[in-house]
N, C-alpha and C positions, 0 to 999 in steps of 0.2 A: 916241279910240283903242279904247274898248270897243265902240262902234258898228261901227267898221271890223273889229275882230276878230270880232264877231258875224256881220257880213256875209260875211267870208272863211270862217268856220266853216260858215255856212249854205250858201254856194256849194259848199264841199267835200262836205258831206253830200248836196247835190242831185246833184253830179257822181257821187259814189259810188253813189247810188240809181239814177241813169240808166245807169251802167255795169253795175250788177247786172241791171237790167231788159233792157239790150241783150244781155247774156250769156244771159239766160233765153230771149230771143227767138231767139237764134242756135243754140240746142240743136237738133240734127238729129233727125229721125224716122228711127230705125234699123230700122224694120220691114222684114223681108226680107233684112237684111244677114247674111251668113254669118260665123259667129264660131267661132274655135278657142280653147279654154281648156285649158291644161295644169294638172296637179295638181288635176283637177276631180272626183275620186272622193269628196272630203270637204272639210270646212272651208271656207275662203274661196273656193276654186276652185269648189266645188259651188254656193255661194251666188251667185257671179258668173254661172255658167251659168244658174241659175234666174232671175236678174234679167234676163239677156239674153233668155231665152225669154219672159219676161213682156212684153218689148218686141217680140216677134214675130220673133226671130232664129233661123234654123236653126243647130244646134250640131254641132260636132265636138269631142268631149271626149277628153282623154288622161290617163293615169296609169299607174304601174308595175304595180300589182296588177290583173290582168284581172278577177278575181271582184269586187273592190271597185268597179271601174269599171263593170262591167255592172250591179251593184246600183244605183249612182248613176244610170246611164242609164235603168233601169227606173223609178226614182222620178221622174225628169224627164219621161219619157214619160207616166206616170200623171197628171202635172200638165198635159199637153197639149203638151209640147215635141216638136219634131222633132230627133232626136238620132242621131248616128253616133259609136260608141265605137272608139277606136284605142288599144290597150294597148301600152305600151312605156316604157322609161326615157328621160327627156329627155337623159341623158348619152350615149345611143346616137346616133351621128351620122346614122343613117338615119331616126330618128323624126320630125324636122321635115319631111322630104320626104314621109313616109307621111301625116302630118297634112294637109299641103297637097294631096297627091294625093286623099285621101279627100274633102276639101272640094270640089275642082274637079270630080272625077268624079261626085259625087252632086248637087252644087248648081250647078256651072258657074262658080263664082267664090269669092273669099275676100276679105272686107271687114275683119274684125277679128281680130287675134291677141293673145291675152293670155297672157303668160308668168308663170305663178303658181307653178309647181312649186318646192318648196323643201325644205330639211332644216335642222333646228335641233340644234346641238351645244352643250351647256352644260358648262362646267368651266373651271378655271384654266389659264393657259398652261403652267404647270409640268407639268400632266398631259396636255397636248395632244401630238399627233404630227403630222408633216408631212402624213400622209395625210388627216387631218381637214381641213386647208386645201385639199388637192387636191379632195376630195369636194365641199366647199362651193363652191369656185370652178367646178367642172365643172357642178354642178347649178344654181347661182343666178346665175352670171356668164356662162359660155360657152354654156349652153343657150339663154338668151334671145337671144344673138347669132346662134346657128345658126338659130333659128326666124325671127328678123327677116330675116336674109339670104335664107332660103328663101322667105319671103313677098313680099319686095320686088319681084322681077321681075313676078309676077302682078299686084300692086297697081299698079305703074307702067303696065303694059299697059292695065289697065282704068281708069286715071286716078282711082283712089279707094282709100283704105285707112286703117286705124287700127291702129297698133302700140302695145300697152299693156304696160308692164313693172311688175310688182308688186315694189317694192323694200322698204325698211323705214326707220324712223327710225335703225336700226342702220347704215344706209348714209350717214347724216349725222353721227352721233355714235357712235364706237366705244366700247363699254362693257366692263368687266371680265367675264370668264367667258363671253363670247360672241365671242371674237376670230375664229375661222374664219368664223362667220356674218357678222360685221360686215365682214370683209375682202372677202367675196364681194359683199355688198350695196353697199359703196362702189364696187366695180367695176361693178355693175349700174347704179347711179345715173350714173356717168360715161359709160357706153355710151349709156344712154337719153337723157341730156341732150345729148350730142354728136350723136347721131343726129337728135334734134329740131332742133338747130342747122343740120345739113346739109340736112334735108328742108324745114324751114320750116313755114309754115302750111298747106301742102297742095300737090297733092291727096292726098298720103300724109302723115299727121301722126303724132306720137309723144306719148304721155302717160306721164309718170313718176308712179307712185303710191307715196306714202311713208306707209304705215300706222304708227301707234304700236301699243301692245299691244291685241289684240282678243280677245274671248271666243269662240273657235272650238272650244276643247277640244284644240287642237293640242299643248299641253304633254304630252299623253299619248303623242304620237308622237315627242317629242324624245329625243335620245340624250345620256347623261350620263357624264362622266368624273370622276376624282378621287373625292371623297366623294359618291357618286352619290345616296344618299338625301337628304342635306342639300341638294345642288344641285337635286334634284327638288322639294324643299319650297319653297325661295324662289322658284323659277321658276314653279311652279304657282300660288302666291299672287299673283304679279304678273300672271299671265295670267287671273286669275279675278275679282279684286276690282273692284267698280264704282269709277268715277272714274279709277282707274289704267288700266283696260282699257275698250274700247269694244264696244258691241253689234255683232256681226259682220254681222247683216242690215242694220243701218243703214249700216255701212261699205260693203257691197256696193252699196246704192242710190246712195250718194254717188259711188262709183267709176264706175258706169255713167253717171251724170249728167255727170261730168267727161269721159268718153269721148264722150258725145253732144255736149258743148260743145267738143270738140277742145282741151281745156285742156293746157297744157304740163306742169303739175305740180299734184298735189293732195296736201297733207299732212293726214292724218286725225288727229283728236283735238287739242284745244287744247294739251294737255300736250306733244305731239310738236312742235307749231308753236313753242311757247315754247323748248323744249329746243334745237331746231334753230337758232333765232335767237341764243340765248345762246352756243351752241358756236361760231357764226360770229364773234361779237363778242369773246368772251373765251376762246379755246381753252386757254390755260394755266390759268386759274382753273377751267375746266370739268374739265380732267384732274386737277387737285388735289382737287376735290370728289369725283370718281369714285374716286380712289385712297383717299380717306378712307372713303367708303361701303364699298368693298371690304374694308378692314381692319376696319371696325366690324361689318359685317353679313353678308358672304359667307363661305362655307366656306373653311377652309384647304386648300391642296393636299394630296393624299393622303400625301405624303412628310413632312409636318410632324409633330413629336412632340406628345404630349398636353398639353404645357405651352405649345404654340403656337410653339415655336422651330423654325425651318426647319433643314435639314441643314447649310447653310452658315453658320449662326449668326444669320441675319437673323430678325427677329420676324415670324411669320406672322399671318394674319387669325384672329380668335378663333373663327370658325365660327358657324353658325346652328343652334340646337337648340331644340326645344320640350320642355316638361315631359312626361316619359314618361307620367305619370298622366292627362294631359288632351290630349296631342298629337293623337291620332287624332280625338277628338271636336271639338277646336278646328279642326283641319285640314279636316275634312268640312264644318264650318259655314262656314268662310271660302272654300272652293272650290265651294260649291253651284252658283254660276252657271256656273263653268267645266265642271263635270260635266254640268250640264243641256245646255250647248252641245255638249259631246262627244257626248251621246246624240242630239241633234237633227241634227247635221251629220256623222254617220258616222265620227267619230273613235273609235279603239279604243286601249286600253292596250297598249303594246308589251311583249314578253316581258322579264322582268327588272326592270321598274319597280315601285315600291311604290305 
């Protein structure tokens, strides 16, 4: 029995190794493929554009802020990239068509579209408004749909294309204090997976990217409701600490390798992979654990009293606080990697954040 088990195990390892080598061989040379990247003025979008340029892809990059976008375009050009910048909010229904037109008019084709633009809203549902959900859905669920539908006719005509949707582990597991974000990301995952199922393995393919926490410095651009300073504190730590968060440049490299390999899905970070599997297998237990974490570690809603009692009499979460005498020093020490990433990847602190 032991010999048989050893043989089976050896065969399984050999098969896995052969599959890995096969996938490696099947990765495409994307030199010359024209790529559109939204949300490309900073953070992961900028890094994805940089990685595509390293592979020889002409770029059309988009973002809301024209000045930030032009600054990113200048950085990419200084590194040798061929770049066209198209400013505009992805929630504007005309923007996808403008991006497609810019690519086809300048380069004659469109091969890769990456929907990366996003917005992060942090706070308890008690302090959320319906508008927060509308904004999240429009930006991270409907905008990728608009861009994909705008790109599909051209990709089908040329019999080649890659549609890439940057979703999130928040689209596999909905966590407290990120409900608008997770709602939109769940919709994005559903669209991306369904589109892949319809289109199959080609000639136009879809890759769903599911990142965990990454060190991009994007926490400085997040919007906070409720007890904003406390929400900012816990979210900043999660987006900065090693092990919990992933180096964003490494994430960008892995994403583009998945695009080259026409992978259906890539889940970044081991932690995100484990969390996704556990949530699938034990959804009730996962929800119970997340509820316990919320009560133990996350800030109370803004309407709760100083004793932690909610207005309706239910006990609220105790809230996250640092010792005032050492909080700034400790916070700066713990978020040093996040702040370094923010500086390198064009992230800027938003008005009103601490």
